[in-house]
N, C-alpha and C positions, 0 to 999 in steps of 0.2 A: 590419564590422560588417553582421549580415544582416537582413530582418526583413520580415515578411507582415502583409498588411494583412486582417486577420478583422473584414469590413463597418466600420464607423466606428476600431476599433479598430488601434494598431499591437501588434504579438508583435516583440520581436528576439530573436534568436536565433543562432547561431555553429555551425560546422560545418567537420568536419578531415574528410581521410583519404577513401579508397576502399574499397570491398566494401559486404560484409553493412552493413545499418543497425543501428546501436544510438540509441534517444535515453535521454537522459541530466535527471533531472526534481531539482531542487535541493530543499532544506527551507522550513523556515520563517526561516533567517536565511544572511544572502546573497544570491547571484543562481548564474545560470549559470558566473560566473567562477572559484568553487572547485573546477570539476571539468574546471580545465586538464589537472592532472596525468596526469587520468586519462585526457581526452582524446588527448593527446601519447602513452601508451601505447598506446589502441586505435587512433589512426591507420593504423601500418603495416600493419591486418588488416583495420579495419571502416572503415565512414563516420558516423562519431561527430556525433550534433547535440546541443545541450544548449540548452533555450529558457530564455527568463524569462516564469515566470505572470504571470496578473492581477495588478497591486500590487507586484511584484517588481521591479529591476534598471533595466534599459532597458526593459520593458512597456509599456504605458500605466494611469494608475491610474485605475479605474474601479470606481466603490464595487458597483454594480448585475453586477460580475463576478468577486465575490470568493465566493461560495460553492463549498465542494469540486465542485458538479453544475457548474459554469461551468470547470472548472479542467481536470475532463475533459473536457467538451464544446472546451476549448481544444486538448488533445491528440488529438482525433479530428479535427479541424478543421486542424490543423498538418500529421498524418500525409498527411489526403487532400489538401489542396492543395499538398505539395511530392510528392505522387504516391510513399508511402511506401505499399506494401501488405501490408508487416510489416515487424514491427522488432522486436529483443532490446530488451527495459527495463531500464533501473537509476532507481531511487528512493532518493530520501535523506528518511526524516522526510514531510513531507510530501508530496516527491514519492511514498514509498512508498504512503501512499494513497491518491493518482492513478492510481499505476501497478494496485494491487490490482484496486479495481475499473474501470480500463480493462479491464485483462482479462480480468473476469468477462465484462463485457459484448460484449468483442471477443474471442473467448479463441480463433477463428479467425487475428488478423493478431499474436497476440501468442506466438512460438514460445519461448520461455525469458524466463525474467525473474529481478531480484539486487533486495533492495530491503536497504535498510542502516539501521539504527536508529527501525525501525518502531515506532505506540504500539501495542505488543503485552501490553494490557492482561487481569488477570487478575478478568472481571466477576462470579465469584464461585459460579457454577453449572455449572461446567466438567461433572461427571461427569453432571448432569441433564440437561446438552446431547446429550452422547455419546449418551443415549439416543432423549432427545424429538426430535434434528434428523432424526437417517436416517428418525422416523414420518412428520414435518412434511413433508419432501422427498418420501417416498411417497404422500402425500397431496395434496399439493399438483400431483403430476403426473397422478395418477388426476382431480381436480376439472380438469385441463387439457384433458383427452379423449385420446382415441389420436391417435397423430402425422398428420399429413398426409398420403395419396398420392400416389404419385408423382407429377410432372407434366411437361410437357416442357422441354425449357433452355432454351424459349422464352419460357416462361409466366411472366410477372412477381408475385411474392408476393403477396399480400394485407396490409395495412398491419396487418392482426392478427396474421398468421401472424408477421411481421418481431421484433412485440415479442414473442411466445410466453413465451418464456427469461426475458424479465427478469419477465412476469407468472408462471412458477413460481414463481423465486426470491421475492420478496414475496410470493404468497400461503403458499409456506415459512416467510418470520422470522411470520407471522400466526398462522399456524397453531402455531409452535413458544412464541411469548410467550402465548400463549392455554394452551398444555397446561401451560406451567412455572407461569400464575397459575393453574390449577387444581391443580397439585400442591402449591402453596402453601397456599391454601383447604384440601383434603386433610390438611394438617400442622397447622396451627392449628384446626380443627373435626374433630378428631379420625382423620380416615380414615389410612388404610395408607399413604405414601411409599413411594418405591422404596428397596433395604436399602441402604442406608450412600452414601446419596446428600442431602446438605440442600438443601430444597424450598425456593427463593430466588423470589421474586416479580422479574419480568421488572423492566428497568430501560430506560424511552426515554428520553434523554439529552437530547434534544430538548423532552421533556413535564416532567419530574421533576427532570433538574439533574442527576442524577448522569451526572457524564461527567471520567472524571481526567483527561482531555486538558485541560477546561477550565483545571484549577488548574496543570496541568504549562506550559502556552502561551498558551494563552487571556487568562487574568488579568493576564501579564507585557508588556514592551514587546521591540524585539526586541532595542535596545541593552543592555536586564538580560539577556536571553536569552543575548548574545554573551558579557556578563560572567563569567557563571558558565559561559561553554565555554572561555575563554582568560583570562592574567591579561593586562594592556595591557604587558608587557613580552617578550611572544610576539610572534614574528613573526606566525603566523594571523590574531591579533586586528587587526592596522592593515592586512591582507589585506581582512578581512570586515569591517572599520570601514565602509570604501566605502562599498558596496553595501550595508552595515545602513542609512544614512543614506536609501539611497533607496527601502525598505521602507515602504510605507501601514502601518504599524500596522490599521487596519480589515480588510484582509487575512490577517494574524495571525490576529484575533481570529473571524472569523467562518469560517475554512477548519475550526475546531475545534469551531464550536456546535453541529455535530448527529452529532460525534460518540460512534459507538453499541461499545463495544469487544465485545461478543462478538457484531458482524455484521462486523466486522474480520475475527476468529478464525473465525469460518463460514466466511468464505469463501475464505479462504487452505485451511481443511481437503476443506469439501465441492465446491465449485463454482471451484476450478482445477485443471487436469490434467497442466498443463506443466511442467516441469523447473523448480524453484522453490530459488534460495539466500536463504536472510532472515541477514543479518551485523547482528551487536548489538555494541557495544561497552563490554566490562563497568565500563566508569567514566563512562558516560553520563552526566552532571549532568539533564540537558533529560529525556530517554527512560527512565525506571528499567529497565534490563535484566530481562525476560519471568523469570518463576520457575519452579523445573520441571514444575507443575501446566501449564504455558502449551504450553510446549514438547513436554508429553507429550502433550494435545490435539490439537498439529497435524502429528504425525507418525504418530499411528496409520494404520496400513495406508497410509503415505505415506514412509517412509524414504530409498525408494533417487529417490526426485522432487521433496521438500521436505529440502532442507538445511540446518538449524542451526550458525551460524558463530559462536563467543564471540570477540571480540578482546581476548585480556589488555591491561589497562594505555592502551586507545582512551578516547576519551569518544566525544564526537558526531561526529567528524567526521574519521571513518578514514582520507577519502579525502585528506586532508591531513596525519594524524597517521602514518602508516604506509606503507610501501611495500609491505608486506604485500597491502592492500586491493587495488593495481592490479595483483598480481598472481593475487588470486582470481580478480577479474574477466574479467580475459586466458583464464584458465585453462578457468574458466566457459564465456566463451564456443566458449573452443574444444574445447572437449571435447564427440566425439556421445554418450558417458552418464556424465552427472550424477554417476549410483549409485557410478562407477568413479573419482570425484574422491580423490585424494592432500590431504587438506583437515587438515592439525595440531590445527589449531582449530575441528573438526568437532564440535560436542553432540553422545552415543550418548545412544541411549534406555536410561533401567534396567529391568534384568529385577527382577521382584518372583519 
């Protein structure tokens, strides 16, 4: 058993193998433990880390650290303290949310990423977002001003320069919400909305409660989620039950309280350029399989870098239910060109 101390908090992790680093981040159910089959597969070529997030497994139960923001900070602190400058990320469920936002903030530190059974919900305005989001990004970039001139390599960046990309993303998000609201007002007052687009008032989960992840995960308990995934007679149930008993239910609820389905999709489509594989079990009882509208939105102009993979007959834990998952992760990490990966279950964009 390994652990690091972050301030007064003890964070548990395990590590196997040698080679390029890969970090595995768990879901709302369980802990690092269910990654053991994946770790055993990857250790032959990679140095594989699996950690317990705040509130899970053998890591500290600190209710002040259960927000998604703190879990992302945990991953940042973990990589810095262990001296991991770059790492592949594999995130599952909650871990996918952490990995996606971490990769957005520190894209130069994540050369590639695989997410499994991530919460990819249709916010109901994807066609509109496809029109408005590029405009919002351009407006945010203009508002941020010209890129700073080149400086000597010995110069220390000013604090505001360090956070400029973050500000640009937030400005784009605000501009997009305002544009969506304006489109909705135009529609209700007789103004002309874009053709073939349904104008929908933007939703901010933290303000008005439109949060599909809250209903799917936040309104239940880890024990109930486990019962959805496996029957008591299945061996996986007993394996996961050990760590479910160690999970603070408040860690689950807090992690989903500010989820924004549109922001999650926008991040994957517009803000991440590294190779990404998006895996989802077709029979997931916790996070419904994304519909075609979501896959279409995510893969526009990204079919060579973002690969959706649907695993038929698989529920919420592909790493425990099928050897296909470990093979997929290995092939993805090994391949120099992910666009040439031969994946039988790969979802293909429909042409119209």
